[in-house]
DSSP file (Angstrom, degrees, kcal/mol; ACC not computed):
  #  RESIDUE AA STRUCTURE BP1 BP2  ACC     N-H-->O    O-->H-N    N-H-->O    O-->H-N    TCO  KAPPA ALPHA  PHI   PSI    X-CA   Y-CA   Z-CA
    1    1 A M              0   0    0      0, 0.0     2,-0.3     0, 0.0     0, 0.0   0.000 360.0 360.0 360.0 133.9  -22.5   24.2  -31.2
    2    2 A T        -     0   0    0      1,-0.1     2,-0.3     0, 0.0     0, 0.0  -0.630 360.0-111.0 -90.2 148.4  -23.5   21.3  -29.0
    3    3 A E        -     0   0    0     -2,-0.3     2,-0.5     1,-0.1    -1,-0.1  -0.601  30.5-118.9 -78.2 133.7  -26.2   21.6  -26.3
    4    4 A E        +     0   0    0     -2,-0.3    -1,-0.1     1,-0.2     0, 0.0  -0.617  32.7 177.2 -74.3 121.5  -24.9   21.5  -22.8
    5    5 A K        +     0   0    0     -2,-0.5    -1,-0.2     2,-0.0     2,-0.1   0.487  40.4 114.6-104.1  -6.7  -26.5   18.5  -21.0
    6    6 A R        -     0   0    0      1,-0.1     3,-0.1     2,-0.0    -2,-0.0  -0.426  44.8-167.9 -69.9 138.2  -24.7   18.8  -17.7
    7    7 A R  S    S+     0   0    0     -2,-0.1     2,-0.4     1,-0.1    -1,-0.1   0.640  71.3  51.1 -96.0 -19.3  -27.0   19.6  -14.7
    8    8 A F  S    S-     0   0    0    105,-0.0    -1,-0.1    27,-0.0     2,-0.1  -0.943  85.1-113.4-126.0 141.9  -24.2   20.4  -12.3
    9    9 A S        -     0   0    0     -2,-0.4    27,-0.4    99,-0.1     2,-0.3  -0.396  32.5-130.7 -67.5 146.8  -21.2   22.7  -12.5
   10   10 A R        -     0   0    0     25,-0.1     2,-0.3    -2,-0.1    25,-0.2  -0.745  18.8-164.9 -99.1 147.3  -17.8   21.0  -12.6
   11   11 A V  B     -A   34   0A   0     23,-2.4    23,-2.3    -2,-0.3     2,-0.5  -0.937  25.5-115.3-125.2 154.1  -14.8   22.0  -10.4
   12   12 A F        +     0   0    0     90,-0.4     2,-0.3    -2,-0.3    21,-0.2  -0.776  37.1 171.7 -87.0 129.7  -11.2   21.1  -10.8
   13   13 A F        -     0   0    0     18,-0.7     2,-1.7    -2,-0.5    18,-0.5  -0.757  15.0-165.2-144.8  89.9  -10.1   19.0   -7.8
   14   14 A N        +     0   0    0     -2,-0.3     2,-0.3    16,-0.1    18,-0.1  -0.557  42.4 119.7 -86.5  80.2   -6.6   17.6   -8.2
   15   15 A V        -     0   0    0     -2,-1.7    16,-0.7    16,-0.1     2,-0.1  -0.878  64.7 -91.3-133.5 167.7   -6.5   14.9   -5.5
   16   16 A D        +     0   0    0     -2,-0.3    42,-2.2    42,-0.2     2,-0.3  -0.391  42.7 177.5 -75.7 156.2   -6.0   11.1   -5.4
   17   17 A A  E     -CB  28  57A   0     11,-2.2    11,-3.1    40,-0.2     2,-0.5  -0.954  27.4-126.6-149.0 166.9   -8.9    8.7   -5.6
   18   18 A I  E     -CB  27  56A   0     38,-2.0    38,-2.5    -2,-0.3     2,-0.5  -0.992  20.3-159.4-118.4 128.0   -9.5    5.0   -5.7
   19   19 A F  E     -CB  26  55A   0      7,-2.9     7,-3.1    -2,-0.5     2,-0.5  -0.936   9.4-169.2-109.4 123.7  -11.7    3.7   -8.5
   20   20 A E  E     +CB  25  54A   0     34,-3.0    34,-2.2    -2,-0.5     2,-0.3  -0.952  13.4 163.8-118.5 130.9  -13.3    0.3   -7.9
   21   21 A V  E >   -CB  24  53A   0      3,-1.9     3,-2.5    -2,-0.5    32,-0.2  -0.986  65.7 -31.2-144.6 135.1  -15.0   -1.8  -10.5
   22   22 A D  T 3  S-     0   0    0     30,-0.5    -2,-0.0    -2,-0.3     0, 0.0  -0.386 126.5 -29.5  52.6-125.7  -15.9   -5.5  -10.3
   23   23 A D  T 3  S+     0   0    0     -2,-0.1     2,-0.3    -3,-0.1    -1,-0.3   0.315 117.4 101.6-100.5   8.7  -13.1   -6.9   -8.1
   24   24 A G  E <   -C   21   0A   0     -3,-2.5    -3,-1.9     2,-0.0     2,-0.5  -0.730  52.6-159.4-101.4 143.9  -10.4   -4.5   -9.2
   25   25 A K  E     -C   20   0A   0     -2,-0.3    -5,-0.2    -5,-0.2    -2,-0.0  -0.981  11.7-170.5-117.1 128.8   -9.1   -1.4   -7.4
   26   26 A Y  E     -C   19   0A   0     -7,-3.1    -7,-2.9    -2,-0.5     2,-0.2  -0.971  18.5-133.7-124.2 120.5   -7.4    1.3   -9.5
   27   27 A P  E     -C   18   0A   0      0, 0.0     2,-0.5     0, 0.0    -9,-0.2  -0.510  17.7-154.3 -70.6 139.0   -5.5    4.2   -8.0
   28   28 A V  E     -C   17   0A   0    -11,-3.1   -11,-2.2    -2,-0.2     3,-0.1  -0.971  12.1-171.4-117.1 120.0   -6.3    7.5   -9.6
   29   29 A D  S    S+     0   0    0     -2,-0.5     2,-0.3    13,-0.4    -1,-0.1   0.635  74.2  31.0 -83.0 -14.7   -3.6   10.2   -9.5
   30   30 A H        -     0   0    0     12,-0.5    12,-2.1   -16,-0.1     2,-0.8  -0.920  57.3-155.5-153.6 117.9   -5.8   12.9  -10.8
   31   31 A I  E     - D   0  41A   0    -16,-0.7   -18,-0.7   -18,-0.5    10,-0.2  -0.863  17.6-161.4 -86.4 113.6   -9.5   13.8  -10.7
   32   32 A V  E     -     0   0A   0      8,-1.8     2,-0.3    -2,-0.8   -19,-0.2   0.950  67.7 -14.7 -65.5 -50.4   -9.9   15.9  -13.8
   33   33 A N  E     - D   0  40A   0      7,-1.3     7,-2.3   -21,-0.2     2,-0.3  -0.986  62.6-158.4-152.6 162.3  -13.2   17.4  -12.7
   34   34 A L  E     +AD  11  39A   0    -23,-2.3   -23,-2.4    -2,-0.3     2,-0.3  -0.993  12.2 167.9-144.3 141.1  -15.8   16.8  -10.1
   35   35 A S        -     0   0    0      3,-2.6     3,-0.3    -2,-0.3   -25,-0.1  -0.875  51.7 -98.4-141.3 176.2  -19.5   17.7   -9.6
   36   36 A V  S    S+     0   0    0    -27,-0.4     3,-0.1    -2,-0.3    60,-0.1   0.749 124.3  44.1 -68.1 -22.1  -22.3   16.7   -7.3
   37   37 A G  S    S-     0   0    0      1,-0.2    47,-2.5   -28,-0.2     2,-0.3   0.557 125.4 -38.9-101.6  -9.3  -23.5   14.4  -10.1
   38   38 A G  E     - E   0  83A   0     -3,-0.3    -3,-2.6    45,-0.3     2,-0.3  -0.992  50.5-121.2 173.1-172.3  -20.3   12.8  -11.3
   39   39 A C  E     -DE  34  82A   0     43,-2.0    43,-2.8    -2,-0.3     2,-0.5  -0.980  12.4-129.7-154.6 163.7  -16.6   13.0  -12.1
   40   40 A L  E     -DE  33  81A   0     -7,-2.3    -8,-1.8    -2,-0.3    -7,-1.3  -0.990  29.3-163.0-119.0 122.5  -14.0   12.6  -14.8
   41   41 A L  E     -DE  31  80A   0     39,-2.9    39,-2.2    -2,-0.5     2,-0.9  -0.865  22.0-130.3-111.0 138.8  -11.1   10.5  -13.8
   42   42 A E  E     + E   0  79A   0    -12,-2.1   -12,-0.5    -2,-0.4   -13,-0.4  -0.783  53.7 146.4 -83.4 107.7   -7.7   10.3  -15.5
   43   43 A L        -     0   0    0     35,-1.4     2,-0.9    -2,-0.9    35,-0.2  -0.960  43.2-150.1-155.1 125.3   -7.4    6.5  -15.8
   44   44 A E        +     0   0    0     -2,-0.3     2,-0.3    34,-0.1    33,-0.1  -0.835  56.4  99.0 -99.7  98.9   -5.8    4.2  -18.3
   45   45 A A  S    S-     0   0    0     -2,-0.9     2,-0.7    34,-0.1    33,-0.1  -0.958  73.4 -96.8-168.9 163.5   -7.7    0.9  -18.3
   46   46 A A        +     0   0    0     -2,-0.3     2,-0.3    29,-0.0    -2,-0.1  -0.812  50.0 159.3 -95.5 114.8  -10.4   -0.9  -20.3
   47   47 A F        -     0   0    0     -2,-0.7     2,-0.4     4,-0.0    -2,-0.0  -0.876  33.0-122.6-128.5 162.7  -13.9   -0.5  -18.8
   48   48 A A    >   -     0   0    0     -2,-0.3     3,-1.7    26,-0.0    24,-0.2  -0.850  28.8-106.2-109.0 143.0  -17.3   -0.8  -20.2
   49   49 A V  T 3  S+     0   0    0     -2,-0.4    24,-0.2     1,-0.2     3,-0.1  -0.384 106.4  27.7 -60.5 142.4  -20.1    1.8  -20.3
   50   50 A K  T 3  S+     0   0    0     22,-3.4    -1,-0.2     1,-0.3     2,-0.2   0.350  84.5 142.2  81.6  -1.0  -22.8    1.0  -17.7
   51   51 A Q    <   -     0   0    0     -3,-1.7    21,-2.5    21,-0.1    -1,-0.3  -0.491  54.5-120.3 -66.9 138.2  -20.5   -0.9  -15.4
   52   52 A K  E     + F   0  71A   0     19,-0.2   -30,-0.5    -2,-0.2     2,-0.3  -0.535  44.5 165.2 -75.1 146.2  -21.2   -0.2  -11.7
   53   53 A C  E     -BF  21  70A   0     17,-2.4    17,-2.7    -2,-0.2     2,-0.4  -0.922  31.7-131.8-152.9 174.5  -18.3    1.3   -9.8
   54   54 A Q  E     -BF  20  69A   0    -34,-2.2   -34,-3.0    -2,-0.3     2,-0.5  -0.999  12.4-161.1-136.8 136.3  -17.2    3.1   -6.7
   55   55 A V  E     -BF  19  68A   0     13,-3.1    13,-2.6    -2,-0.4     2,-0.6  -0.975   3.1-167.4-116.1 128.9  -15.1    6.2   -6.4
   56   56 A T  E     -BF  18  67A   0    -38,-2.5   -38,-2.0    -2,-0.5     2,-0.6  -0.960  12.7-148.1-117.0 113.6  -13.4    7.1   -3.1
   57   57 A I  E     -BF  17  66A   0      9,-2.6     9,-2.0    -2,-0.6     2,-0.5  -0.706  18.7-134.5 -80.6 121.9  -12.0   10.6   -3.0
   58   58 A Q  E     +     0   0A   0    -42,-2.2     2,-0.4    -2,-0.6   -42,-0.2  -0.669  26.9 179.6 -83.1 122.5   -8.9   10.5   -0.8
   59   59 A L  E >   - F   0  62A   0      3,-0.7     3,-1.5    -2,-0.5   -44,-0.0  -0.989  28.5-138.8-124.4 133.1   -8.7   13.3    1.7
   60   60 A N  T 3  S+     0   0    0     -2,-0.4    -1,-0.1     1,-0.3     3,-0.1   0.851 103.8  43.4 -57.4 -37.9   -5.8   13.7    4.2
   61   61 A H  T 3  S+     0   0    0      1,-0.2     2,-0.4    -3,-0.1    -1,-0.3   0.411 111.8  57.5 -91.3   2.3   -8.0   14.7    7.1
   62   62 A M  E <  S-F   59   0A   0     -3,-1.5    -3,-0.7     2,-0.1    -1,-0.2  -0.870  77.8-137.8-141.9 104.7  -10.7   12.1    6.5
   63   63 A A  E    S+     0   0A   0     -2,-0.4    -5,-0.0     1,-0.3    -3,-0.0  -0.880  86.5  13.7-102.6 137.6  -10.1    8.3    6.3
   64   64 A P  E    S-     0   0A   0      0, 0.0    -1,-0.3     0, 0.0     2,-0.2  -0.985 106.4-131.9 -88.4   3.5  -11.2    6.3    4.4
   65   65 A G  E     -     0   0A   0     -7,-0.1     2,-0.7     2,-0.1    -7,-0.2  -0.647  41.7 -39.1 115.9-174.6  -12.3    9.3    2.2
   66   66 A V  E     -F   57   0A   0     -9,-2.0    -9,-2.6    -2,-0.2     2,-0.5  -0.816  59.4-157.1 -92.6 113.6  -15.6   10.2    0.5
   67   67 A K  E     +F   56   0A   0     -2,-0.7    21,-0.5   -11,-0.2     2,-0.4  -0.800  15.9 173.7 -99.3 130.2  -17.2    7.1   -1.0
   68   68 A I  E     -F   55   0A   0    -13,-2.6   -13,-3.1    -2,-0.5     2,-0.3  -0.999  20.9-143.5-137.2 133.8  -19.6    7.4   -3.9
   69   69 A Y  E     +FG  54  86A   0     17,-2.9    16,-2.8    -2,-0.4    17,-1.6  -0.720  35.3 147.2 -94.5 147.8  -21.2    4.7   -6.0
   70   70 A G  E     -FG  53  84A   0    -17,-2.7   -17,-2.4    -2,-0.3     2,-0.4  -0.853  41.0-106.8-158.0-167.9  -21.8    5.3   -9.7
   71   71 A E  E     -FG  52  83A   0     12,-2.1    12,-2.8    -2,-0.3     2,-0.3  -0.999  34.3-113.5-138.9 136.0  -22.0    4.0  -13.2
   72   72 A I  E     + G   0  82A   0    -21,-2.5   -22,-3.4    -2,-0.4    10,-0.2  -0.556  35.0 172.0 -70.5 126.6  -19.5    4.5  -16.0
   73   73 A V  E     +     0   0A   0      8,-2.6     2,-0.3     1,-0.4     9,-0.2   0.605  63.6  14.1-111.5 -18.2  -21.1    6.6  -18.7
   74   74 A R  E     - G   0  81A   0      7,-1.2     7,-3.1   -26,-0.1     2,-0.4  -0.967  53.3-163.3-158.5 141.6  -18.1    7.2  -21.0
   75   75 A V  E     + G   0  80A   0     -2,-0.3     5,-0.2     5,-0.2     2,-0.2  -0.997  25.0 162.5-126.1 126.0  -14.6    5.8  -21.6
   76   76 A G  E >   - G   0  79A   0      3,-2.7     2,-1.3    -2,-0.4     3,-0.6  -0.503  52.7 -48.1-126.1-165.3  -12.1    7.8  -23.6
   77   77 A D  T 3  S-     0   0    0      1,-0.3   -33,-0.1    -2,-0.2     3,-0.1  -0.579 124.5 -19.4 -73.0  97.1   -8.4    8.0  -24.3
   78   78 A G  T 3  S+     0   0    0     -2,-1.3   -35,-1.4     1,-0.2     2,-0.3   0.609 123.5  84.0  81.8  12.4   -7.0    7.9  -20.8
   79   79 A D  E <   -EG  42  76A   0     -3,-0.6    -3,-2.7   -37,-0.3     2,-0.4  -0.988  54.1-155.5-146.7 160.2  -10.2    8.9  -18.9
   80   80 A V  E     -EG  41  75A   0    -39,-2.2   -39,-2.9    -2,-0.3     2,-0.5  -0.999  12.1-148.0-133.9 129.7  -13.4    7.6  -17.5
   81   81 A S  E     -EG  40  74A   0     -7,-3.1    -8,-2.6    -2,-0.4    -7,-1.2  -0.859  17.1-166.9 -99.8 132.3  -16.6    9.5  -16.9
   82   82 A V  E     -EG  39  72A   0    -43,-2.8   -43,-2.0    -2,-0.5     2,-0.6  -0.967  13.8-152.6-123.2 132.0  -18.7    8.4  -13.9
   83   83 A K  E     -EG  38  71A   0    -12,-2.8   -12,-2.1    -2,-0.4   -45,-0.3  -0.911  27.3-127.1 -97.7 124.9  -22.3    9.4  -13.1
   84   84 A F  E     + G   0  70A   0    -47,-2.5   -14,-0.3    -2,-0.6     3,-0.1  -0.528  34.6 168.4 -74.3 136.9  -22.9    9.2   -9.3
   85   85 A T  E     +     0   0A   0    -16,-2.8     2,-0.3     1,-0.4   -15,-0.2   0.604  60.3  18.9-121.5 -22.4  -25.9    7.1   -8.4
   86   86 A S  E     + G   0  69A   0    -17,-1.6   -17,-2.9    32,-0.0    -1,-0.4  -0.986  55.7 160.1-157.2 140.5  -25.7    6.6   -4.6
   87   87 A I        -     0   0    0     -2,-0.3    32,-0.1   -19,-0.2   -19,-0.1  -0.978  39.4-107.0-158.2 147.3  -24.0    8.1   -1.6
   88   88 A S     >  -     0   0    0    -21,-0.5     4,-2.6    -2,-0.3     5,-0.2  -0.406  36.8-111.9 -72.5 156.2  -24.5    8.2    2.1
   89   89 A P  H  > S+     0   0    0      0, 0.0     4,-2.0     0, 0.0     5,-0.1   0.890 117.6  49.7 -56.8 -40.9  -25.9   11.4    3.6
   90   90 A D  H  > S+     0   0    0      1,-0.2     4,-1.9     2,-0.2     5,-0.1   0.930 113.0  45.7 -65.0 -44.5  -22.6   12.2    5.4
   91   91 A N  H  > S+     0   0    0      1,-0.2     4,-2.7     2,-0.2    -1,-0.2   0.850 109.1  56.5 -67.7 -33.3  -20.5   11.6    2.3
   92   92 A L  H  X S+     0   0    0     -4,-2.6     4,-2.9     2,-0.2    -1,-0.2   0.919 106.4  50.1 -62.3 -42.9  -23.0   13.7    0.3
   93   93 A L  H  X S+     0   0    0     -4,-2.0     4,-2.2     2,-0.2    -2,-0.2   0.920 111.6  48.0 -61.5 -43.6  -22.4   16.6    2.7
   94   94 A H  H  X S+     0   0    0     -4,-1.9     4,-2.3     2,-0.2    -2,-0.2   0.922 112.5  49.0 -62.3 -43.9  -18.6   16.2    2.3
   95   95 A L  H  X S+     0   0    0     -4,-2.7     4,-2.3     1,-0.2    -2,-0.2   0.933 110.7  50.0 -61.6 -46.7  -18.9   16.1   -1.5
   96   96 A Q  H  X S+     0   0    0     -4,-2.9     4,-2.7     1,-0.2    -1,-0.2   0.898 110.9  49.8 -59.3 -41.0  -21.1   19.2   -1.6
   97   97 A N  H  X S+     0   0    0     -4,-2.2     4,-2.6     2,-0.2    -1,-0.2   0.890 107.9  53.2 -66.7 -39.0  -18.6   21.1    0.6
   98   98 A I  H  X S+     0   0    0     -4,-2.3     4,-1.1     2,-0.2    -2,-0.2   0.937 112.5  45.3 -57.9 -46.4  -15.7   20.1   -1.7
   99   99 A I  H >X S+     0   0    0     -4,-2.3     4,-0.7     1,-0.2     3,-0.5   0.933 113.3  49.7 -65.1 -46.6  -17.7   21.4   -4.6
  100  100 A R  H >< S+     0   0    0     -4,-2.7     3,-0.9     1,-0.2    -2,-0.2   0.933 112.6  46.1 -56.3 -48.9  -18.7   24.6   -2.8
  101  101 A Y  H 3< S+     0   0    0     -4,-2.6    -1,-0.2     1,-0.2    -2,-0.2   0.640 117.5  42.8 -75.8 -14.5  -15.1   25.4   -1.6
  102  102 A N  H << S+     0   0    0     -4,-1.1   -90,-0.4    -3,-0.5    -1,-0.2   0.367  90.7 108.7-110.3   3.5  -13.5   24.8   -5.0
  103  103 A A    <<  -     0   0    0     -3,-0.9   -92,-0.1    -4,-0.7     4,-0.1  -0.526  63.9-142.8 -84.3 146.5  -16.0   26.5   -7.2
  104  104 A E  S    S+     0   0    0      1,-0.3    -1,-0.1    -2,-0.2   -93,-0.1   0.827 104.3  32.5 -69.5 -32.3  -15.4   29.7   -9.1
  105  105 A D    >>  +     0   0    0      1,-0.1     4,-1.7     2,-0.0     3,-0.7  -0.763  67.4 177.3-127.6  84.5  -19.1   30.7   -8.4
  106  106 A P  H 3> S+     0   0    0      0, 0.0     4,-2.6     0, 0.0     5,-0.2   0.800  81.5  60.8 -59.3 -29.0  -20.2   29.2   -5.0
  107  107 A D  H 3> S+     0   0    0      2,-0.2     4,-2.1     1,-0.2     5,-0.1   0.893 103.6  49.9 -65.4 -38.3  -23.6   30.8   -5.3
  108  108 A Q  H <> S+     0   0    0     -3,-0.7     4,-2.2     2,-0.2    -1,-0.2   0.917 111.3  49.0 -64.1 -43.3  -24.2   28.9   -8.5
  109  109 A I  H  X S+     0   0    0     -4,-1.7     4,-2.7     1,-0.2     5,-0.2   0.925 109.5  52.0 -61.8 -44.9  -23.2   25.6   -6.8
  110  110 A E  H  X S+     0   0    0     -4,-2.6     4,-2.5     1,-0.2    -1,-0.2   0.900 109.3  50.1 -59.4 -41.5  -25.5   26.5   -3.8
  111  111 A A  H  X S+     0   0    0     -4,-2.1     4,-1.9     2,-0.2    -1,-0.2   0.900 111.1  49.1 -64.2 -40.6  -28.4   27.0   -6.2
  112  112 A E  H  X S+     0   0    0     -4,-2.2     4,-1.3     2,-0.2    -2,-0.2   0.910 112.2  48.2 -65.1 -42.3  -27.7   23.7   -8.0
  113  113 A I  H  < S+     0   0    0     -4,-2.7     3,-0.3     1,-0.2    -2,-0.2   0.917 112.7  48.1 -64.7 -42.9  -27.5   21.8   -4.6
  114  114 A N  H  < S+     0   0    0     -4,-2.5    -1,-0.2     1,-0.2    -2,-0.2   0.843 111.6  50.4 -67.1 -33.1  -30.8   23.4   -3.4
  115  115 A A  H  < S+     0   0    0     -4,-1.9    -1,-0.2     1,-0.3    -2,-0.2   0.747 127.8  21.7 -76.1 -23.3  -32.5   22.6   -6.7
  116  116 A S     <  +     0   0    0     -4,-1.3    -1,-0.3    -3,-0.3    -2,-0.1  -0.585  68.4 173.6-145.0  75.5  -31.4   18.9   -6.6
  117  117 A P        +     0   0    0      0, 0.0     2,-0.2     0, 0.0    -1,-0.1   0.692  67.2  41.7 -66.3 -20.9  -30.6   17.9   -3.0
  118  118 A G  S    S-     0   0    0    -32,-0.0     2,-0.5     1,-0.0   -32,-0.0  -0.639 101.1 -82.6-115.1 176.6  -30.1   14.2   -3.7
  119  119 A L              0   0    0     -2,-0.2   -82,-0.1     1,-0.1   -32,-0.1  -0.693 360.0 360.0 -80.5 128.3  -28.4   12.3   -6.6
  120  120 A K              0   0    0     -2,-0.5    -1,-0.1    -4,-0.1   -35,-0.1   0.335 360.0 360.0-132.3 360.0  -30.7   12.0   -9.5
């Protein structure tokens, strides 16, 4: 059995996103899972671990969306794992609300947010 290293609970959030790395923009049709600390994106492309990136979660009622800066931590067959490193306070609030409203256990999410209010 492997030890769980995740600090934040994941939620399923099937919406579009834009993934930006270097000078490239890549549309993402499916966010596999999302947390306050990172996400897993369904994306077919060659990226390198430790590359800086930006993820913009597309929301119909909010243009241009929730923008989050991060770093690629894993690249697999058809997916990319991103650790979030920087976000504006307004976008952090939107991200936290997305996680709260899509979680199976909102109380657990609330406890995680209260224990770690910023990205670490």
